[in-house]
C-alpha positions as CSV (number, residue, x, y, z in Angstrom):
1,M,84.6,116.0,102.7
2,P,87.4,118.0,101.9
3,V,90.7,115.8,102.5
4,I,91.0,112.2,102.3
5,V,94.5,110.4,102.8
6,V,95.0,107.2,101.1
7,V,98.1,105.3,102.9
8,G,99.5,101.7,102.4
9,A,99.2,99.9,105.4
10,Q,101.9,97.1,104.7
11,F,105.0,97.2,102.7
12,G,103.6,98.4,99.7
13,D,102.0,97.3,96.6
14,E,98.6,96.9,98.4
15,A,96.7,98.5,95.2
16,K,96.8,102.1,96.4
17,G,96.8,103.2,93.0
18,K,93.4,101.3,92.1
19,V,91.9,102.5,95.5
20,T,93.0,105.9,94.9
21,D,91.8,106.3,91.0
22,Y,88.5,104.6,92.5
23,L,88.0,107.4,94.8
24,A,89.2,110.0,92.4
25,A,85.8,109.6,90.7
26,N,84.6,112.2,93.3
27,A,87.7,114.7,93.7
28,T,88.9,117.8,92.0
29,F,92.4,117.2,93.0
30,V,94.6,114.1,93.6
31,V,98.1,115.0,95.4
32,R,100.7,112.6,95.2
33,T,103.1,113.6,98.3
34,G,106.2,111.9,98.6
35,G,108.8,109.5,96.7
36,G,109.6,109.4,93.2
37,P,110.2,106.9,90.3
38,N,110.8,104.1,92.6
39,A,107.0,103.6,93.2
40,G,104.5,102.9,90.5
41,H,100.8,102.3,90.3
42,T,99.2,99.8,88.1
43,I,95.9,100.9,87.1
44,E,93.1,99.2,84.5
45,I,91.1,101.8,83.1
46,P,88.8,101.0,80.1
47,E,91.0,101.9,77.9
48,G,93.7,99.4,79.1
49,K,96.2,99.2,81.7
50,V,98.5,102.0,82.7
51,V,101.4,101.9,85.2
52,L,101.9,105.1,86.7
53,H,105.7,105.9,88.0
54,Q,105.8,109.6,89.3
55,L,102.2,111.2,87.7
56,P,99.3,110.8,90.3
57,C,96.3,108.9,89.5
58,G,94.1,112.4,88.9
59,V,95.8,112.3,85.4
60,L,93.5,109.4,84.3
61,R,90.2,110.9,85.0
62,Y,88.6,114.3,83.2
63,G,88.2,116.9,85.2
64,V,90.6,116.0,88.0
65,T,93.9,118.0,88.5
66,A,96.8,115.8,89.2
67,V,99.4,117.3,91.6
68,C,103.2,116.4,91.9
69,G,103.5,117.6,95.6
70,P,106.2,119.4,97.1
71,G,107.1,116.6,99.1
72,M,108.4,114.7,95.9
73,V,111.6,114.0,94.4
74,L,111.0,113.9,90.7
75,D,113.2,112.7,87.8
76,P,112.9,115.3,85.1
77,T,113.6,113.3,82.3
78,A,111.6,110.3,83.1
79,L,108.6,112.5,84.1
80,D,108.8,114.3,80.7
81,E,108.6,110.8,79.1
82,E,105.8,109.4,81.1
83,I,103.7,112.7,80.3
84,R,104.5,112.1,76.6
85,T,103.8,108.4,76.9
86,L,100.5,108.6,78.1
87,Q,99.6,111.7,76.0
88,E,100.6,109.6,72.8
89,R,98.1,106.6,74.4
90,R,95.4,109.4,75.0
91,M,95.4,108.5,78.4
92,F,96.3,111.7,79.7
93,K,92.9,112.8,80.6
94,G,93.1,115.2,83.7
95,S,95.5,118.5,84.1
96,L,99.0,118.3,85.9
97,V,100.5,121.0,88.1
98,V,104.2,120.3,89.7
99,S,105.2,121.8,92.8
100,E,107.9,124.2,92.3
101,R,109.1,123.0,95.7
102,A,109.6,119.7,94.6
103,H,113.1,118.1,94.3
104,A,114.8,117.3,91.5
105,I,116.8,113.5,90.9
106,L,119.7,114.1,89.0
107,P,122.3,111.6,87.1
108,T,124.4,112.3,90.1
109,H,121.9,110.9,92.4
110,I,121.4,107.8,90.6
111,A,125.3,107.0,90.5
112,E,125.4,108.0,93.9
113,D,122.7,105.4,94.7
114,A,124.6,102.5,93.1
115,W,127.8,103.6,94.9
116,E,126.1,103.5,98.1
117,E,124.9,100.3,97.8
118,K,128.4,98.8,96.8
119,V,129.5,100.7,99.8
120,R,127.2,98.5,102.1
121,T,127.9,95.0,100.4
122,A,131.6,95.5,100.3
123,T,131.8,96.7,104.0
124,H,129.4,94.1,105.2
125,P,128.2,91.2,102.8
126,G,124.1,91.0,103.2
127,A,123.7,94.9,104.3
128,E,122.4,95.4,100.9
129,L,118.8,97.4,101.0
130,G,117.7,96.2,97.6
131,T,117.3,100.1,96.6
132,T,115.9,100.6,93.2
133,M,118.9,102.4,92.3
134,R,116.8,105.4,90.9
135,G,118.6,108.0,93.1
136,I,115.6,108.2,95.5
137,G,117.7,108.1,99.0
138,P,120.5,110.6,97.8
139,A,117.9,113.1,96.4
140,Y,116.4,113.4,99.9
141,A,119.7,113.2,101.5
142,D,120.9,116.2,99.4
143,R,117.2,117.8,100.1
144,Y,117.9,117.8,103.8
145,G,121.3,118.8,103.5
146,R,120.6,121.7,101.7
147,W,122.4,120.7,98.2
148,G,119.4,119.9,96.4
149,I,117.8,121.4,93.5
150,R,114.1,122.3,93.4
151,F,111.9,122.2,90.3
152,G,111.5,125.9,90.8
153,E,115.4,126.4,90.2
154,L,115.2,124.0,87.5
155,I,113.3,126.2,85.2
156,H,115.7,129.1,85.7
157,P,118.9,128.6,83.8
158,A,121.0,131.0,85.9
159,K,120.1,129.5,89.1
160,L,120.6,126.0,87.9
161,Q,124.1,126.4,86.9
162,Q,125.0,127.8,90.3
163,R,122.8,125.0,92.2
164,L,124.6,122.3,89.8
165,E,128.2,123.6,90.9
166,L,127.4,123.7,94.5
167,L,125.8,119.9,94.3
168,V,128.7,118.5,92.3
169,A,131.3,120.3,94.6
170,S,129.6,118.3,97.5
171,K,130.5,114.9,96.0
172,P,134.3,114.5,95.4
173,H,133.8,110.6,96.4
174,L,132.1,110.1,92.9
175,K,134.8,109.7,90.2
176,E,132.4,109.3,87.3
177,L,130.0,112.2,87.8
178,V,128.0,113.2,84.6
179,D,129.9,116.2,82.8
180,L,128.4,119.0,84.3
181,P,127.9,121.3,81.3
182,A,126.4,118.1,79.4
183,M,124.1,117.7,82.3
184,Q,122.8,121.2,82.6
185,A,122.1,121.3,78.5
186,K,119.8,118.0,79.1
187,L,118.2,119.7,82.2
188,A,117.5,122.7,80.5
189,E,116.4,121.2,77.5
190,V,113.8,119.0,79.4
191,A,112.8,121.8,82.0
192,S,111.9,124.2,79.0
193,R,108.9,121.3,78.6
194,L,108.0,120.9,82.0
195,A,107.8,124.6,82.7
196,P,104.4,125.2,82.1
197,Y,103.3,122.5,84.5
198,V,105.7,124.2,87.5
199,Q,104.1,126.4,89.9
200,P,103.2,127.0,94.0
201,T,100.7,124.2,94.5
202,E,99.7,125.1,97.9
203,P,97.4,128.3,97.4
204,T,95.6,126.2,94.6
205,L,95.1,123.5,97.2
206,W,93.9,125.7,100.0
207,S,91.8,127.6,97.6
208,A,90.2,124.5,96.6
209,L,89.4,123.4,100.3
210,A,88.0,127.0,100.9
211,R,85.5,125.8,98.0
212,Q,84.7,122.5,99.8
213,E,86.0,120.8,96.9
214,T,87.4,117.1,97.6
215,V,91.3,116.8,97.9
216,L,92.9,113.2,97.8
217,L,96.5,112.7,98.9
218,E,97.9,109.7,97.4
219,G,100.9,107.9,99.1
220,A,103.6,106.3,97.7
221,Q,105.3,103.3,99.2
222,S,103.7,102.4,102.5
223,A,103.7,103.0,106.3
224,L,106.0,99.8,107.1
225,L,108.6,101.4,104.8
226,D,108.5,104.9,106.6
227,V,112.2,106.2,107.4
228,D,111.3,106.6,111.1
229,F,108.3,104.1,111.7
230,G,109.0,101.4,109.5
231,T,111.7,98.5,109.4
232,Y,114.7,100.8,109.5
233,P,117.2,100.4,107.6
234,Y,115.1,98.5,105.3
235,V,113.0,101.4,104.4
236,T,112.2,104.4,101.7
237,S,113.6,107.9,102.4
238,H,110.7,109.7,103.2
239,H,107.5,109.5,105.4
240,P,104.3,107.6,103.3
241,T,102.3,108.0,106.0
242,S,99.4,110.2,107.0
243,A,101.7,112.8,108.9
244,G,103.7,112.5,106.1
245,A,101.2,113.4,103.4
246,L,100.4,116.5,105.1
247,V,104.0,117.7,104.9
248,G,104.4,116.6,101.2
249,S,101.3,118.5,100.4
250,G,101.3,121.8,102.6
251,I,97.5,120.9,103.7
252,P,97.0,121.4,107.5
253,P,96.0,118.7,110.0
254,F,92.6,119.9,110.7
255,E,91.4,119.9,106.9
256,V,91.7,115.5,106.8
257,S,88.5,114.1,107.2
258,E,89.4,110.4,106.5
259,V,92.3,108.3,106.6
260,V,92.1,105.2,104.2
261,G,94.5,102.4,105.0
262,V,94.7,100.1,102.0
263,T,96.0,96.2,103.1
264,K,95.7,93.2,100.8
265,A,93.9,90.0,102.5
266,Y,97.6,88.8,102.5
267,A,100.8,90.5,102.7
268,T,104.0,91.1,100.1
269,R,107.2,92.9,100.4
270,V,109.8,93.5,97.8
271,G,113.6,94.1,98.3
272,A,115.5,93.4,101.5
273,G,114.2,93.5,105.1
274,P,112.2,91.3,107.7
275,F,108.9,89.4,106.8
276,P,107.7,87.7,109.6
277,T,104.5,85.9,107.8
278,E,106.6,84.9,104.7
279,V,105.1,82.0,102.7
280,E,107.7,80.3,101.0
281,G,107.4,76.9,98.4
282,D,104.7,75.7,96.4
283,L,102.1,77.5,98.4
284,G,104.2,80.9,98.1
285,A,104.5,80.2,94.5
286,Y,100.8,79.9,93.7
287,L,100.1,83.2,95.8
288,Q,103.0,84.8,93.5
289,R,101.4,83.5,90.3
290,E,97.8,84.3,91.2
291,G,98.2,87.5,92.9
292,G,100.6,88.6,89.8
293,E,103.4,89.8,92.1
294,R,105.6,91.7,90.3
295,G,107.0,95.0,90.9
296,A,105.1,97.9,88.4
297,T,108.3,99.8,88.3
298,T,111.4,97.4,88.6
299,G,109.3,93.9,87.8
300,R,111.0,92.4,90.8
301,V,109.1,89.3,92.2
302,R,107.7,90.0,95.4
303,Q,107.8,88.0,98.4
304,V,104.4,86.9,100.0
305,G,103.2,86.3,103.2
306,W,100.0,86.2,105.4
307,L,98.1,88.9,106.6
308,D,99.7,90.2,109.9
309,L,97.5,91.7,112.5
310,V,100.4,92.8,114.8
311,L,101.8,95.1,112.1
312,L,98.1,96.2,110.9
313,R,97.1,97.1,114.2
314,Y,100.5,99.0,114.5
315,V,100.1,101.2,111.4
316,T,96.4,101.7,112.1
317,K,97.2,103.7,115.3
318,L,100.3,105.4,114.0
319,N,98.4,106.8,110.9
320,G,94.8,107.3,112.6
321,F,93.1,105.4,109.9
322,T,89.4,105.7,109.6
323,S,88.7,103.1,107.3
324,L,90.0,100.4,105.5
325,A,90.2,99.2,101.8
326,L,90.9,95.6,101.3
327,T,92.3,94.2,98.2
328,K,93.2,91.0,96.2
329,V,90.7,89.0,98.2
330,D,90.0,87.1,95.1
331,V,93.8,85.7,95.2
332,L,92.9,83.6,98.2
333,G,89.6,82.3,96.8
334,G,89.5,78.5,96.8
335,L,92.1,77.8,99.4
336,D,91.6,75.5,102.4
337,D,91.7,78.2,105.2
338,V,93.3,81.6,105.2
339,P,96.0,82.0,108.2
340,V,96.3,85.3,110.0
341,A,99.1,86.3,112.1
342,V,97.4,87.5,115.4
343,Q,100.5,88.0,118.0
344,Y,104.3,87.3,117.8
345,V,106.4,85.2,120.3
346,T,109.8,86.9,120.8
347,P,112.8,84.6,121.3
348,D,112.9,85.5,124.8
349,G,109.2,84.7,125.5
350,R,107.5,87.8,125.3
351,T,104.1,88.3,123.5
352,L,103.4,91.1,121.2
353,T,100.1,92.0,119.4
354,D,100.0,95.7,118.5
355,Y,103.6,96.9,118.5
356,P,106.3,95.3,116.7
357,P,110.0,95.5,117.6
358,S,111.5,98.8,116.2
359,D,114.7,96.8,115.5
360,A,114.7,95.0,112.1
361,E,116.8,92.3,113.3
362,E,114.6,91.5,116.2
363,L,111.8,91.7,114.3
364,A,113.3,89.1,111.9
365,H,113.3,86.4,114.6
366,V,109.8,86.8,116.0
367,T,107.6,83.6,115.6
368,P,104.1,84.5,114.5
369,V,101.1,82.9,115.9
370,Y,98.4,82.2,113.5
371,E,94.6,82.0,113.7
372,K,93.1,80.1,110.6
373,L,89.7,81.6,109.4
374,P,87.5,79.6,106.9
375,A,88.2,80.5,103.1
376,W,85.8,81.7,100.7
377,P,85.5,80.2,97.0
378,K,87.0,81.0,93.9
379,F,86.0,84.1,92.3
380,N,84.1,83.2,88.8
381,E,82.2,85.1,86.3
382,R,78.6,84.2,87.9
383,L,80.2,85.7,91.2
384,T,81.7,88.8,89.9
385,A,78.5,89.5,87.7
386,R,76.4,89.1,91.1
387,L,78.6,91.5,92.7
388,R,78.6,94.3,89.9
389,E,74.6,94.0,90.2
390,E,74.0,93.5,94.1
391,G,76.9,94.8,95.8
392,A,78.1,94.0,99.0
393,S,75.3,91.4,99.7
394,A,76.8,89.4,97.1
395,L,79.9,88.8,98.9
396,P,80.5,85.3,99.8
397,S,79.5,84.4,103.9
398,P,83.0,83.3,104.9
399,L,84.6,86.6,103.3
400,K,82.2,88.6,104.8
401,R,83.2,87.2,108.3
402,F,86.8,87.6,107.2
403,V,86.0,91.6,107.0
404,E,83.9,91.9,110.2
405,Y,86.6,90.2,111.7
406,L,89.2,92.6,110.5
407,G,87.3,95.3,111.8
408,R,87.1,93.9,115.2
409,E,90.6,93.2,115.4
410,T,91.9,96.5,114.1
411,G,88.8,98.7,115.5
412,V,88.5,100.2,112.1
413,P,85.8,99.1,109.6
414,V,86.5,97.9,106.2
415,E,84.7,100.1,103.7
416,W,85.8,98.7,100.4
417,V,86.6,95.2,99.1
418,S,88.5,95.0,96.0
419,Y,88.5,91.7,94.1
420,G,90.3,92.5,90.9
421,P,92.2,95.2,89.1
422,R,89.4,96.8,87.3
423,R,87.6,100.0,88.3
424,E,84.3,98.4,88.4
425,E,85.7,95.3,90.6
426,T,85.1,97.3,93.9
427,V,82.4,96.6,96.4
428,W,81.5,99.8,98.4
429,L,80.3,98.3,101.9
430,G,78.7,101.6,103.1
431,K,79.7,103.9,106.3
432,S,81.4,107.3,105.6
433,H,82.3,108.1,102.1
434,G,78.6,108.2,100.4
435,G,80.1,106.1,97.9
436,P,78.1,104.3,95.2
437,S,75.4,101.8,95.4
438,A,75.9,98.5,93.3
439,G,73.8,100.5,90.7
440,A,75.9,103.3,90.6
441,V,79.4,101.6,90.2
442,T,79.5,102.1,86.4
443,A,79.3,105.7,86.8
444,W,82.6,105.5,89.2
445,A,84.2,103.0,86.6
446,Q,84.1,105.8,83.9
């Protein structure tokens, strides 16, 4: 199985990091294909909790090479700090390469991010996007405007100076730019430490595929935040879809064997934008608390809602999912029932089942129609012990029926069920990946 793509099937924060880290046990390369320090993965390994902001999950496993792919925009200073922090904690176990084609996020981009958000709110109150202010959008804008600076240029001082002069000249609207000589000096210092990691990454991955080694393509953000197919304009600035993963890695489509969609048993969203199934009040607060729903990078509290099958069917078709990984089922344990949105009714009376309105304002005004499914019991020590020993057969019957229901409604089998943050708190249901039996879980948890 040469290439497996892991894609978030909702608005982000579905535990893609945990799923990728779990699958990385059988991989040689883990490639992050897009985004930058605006997205984080919280992963619990035996040594403790790790929050990765720009580094791919592969750095946490011996014998795995983590690749910051050409589709990424990377903050060099933050990347340098993240590498050193992991090394100091002795959690940097794999090796790392950074694509020479990846673009650098500069202080100018961070300043521009804040400026753009001020322009939005000053022009039209309520138009803010809820950006993380980490320069992601401006860095991608400069990439496509051909003002950007790539890591291959970052490590060459003469090229860096020329590219910086052009970039700064393109931004007369920013009056408080970082001093150019000071910015260049800081970048040169950081680049000298990052230079050993920077190289062409496509030939390395192509050679691995020729050797039939497994490559994981790791998503950042999620399909409903895709700049074209998400809830525009409340989206990210790249393509966190299966197609985007190919562009962001340099891997051709025919090499892909599996596309894994990661979805929570409920839904969350952070930042601005429509969220049809949002749950507020005491129940919403309960789900936030039980799910630990705070952003790994920003610390912002996430909005919570019920699972939305209209959106899930849509992203399943958009990405060509071959299987689903269902996460955070433990959060819903002990509820009276589990509502699932099965269709929308629009203000003009239309019924939508698998394709949402492309206009964010229209999506905000649909009325979800729910089906209530039987809830499963709370996860306790006895149940989790049985799951570790017996695997899928120990899943509570109502949860098994929920899993089967999702498979029928999406046309895609649920292949993994995650009931906690640790590696071993994952049940493999069989099907296509040759995953571990119950007794082999410990090997995958190392």
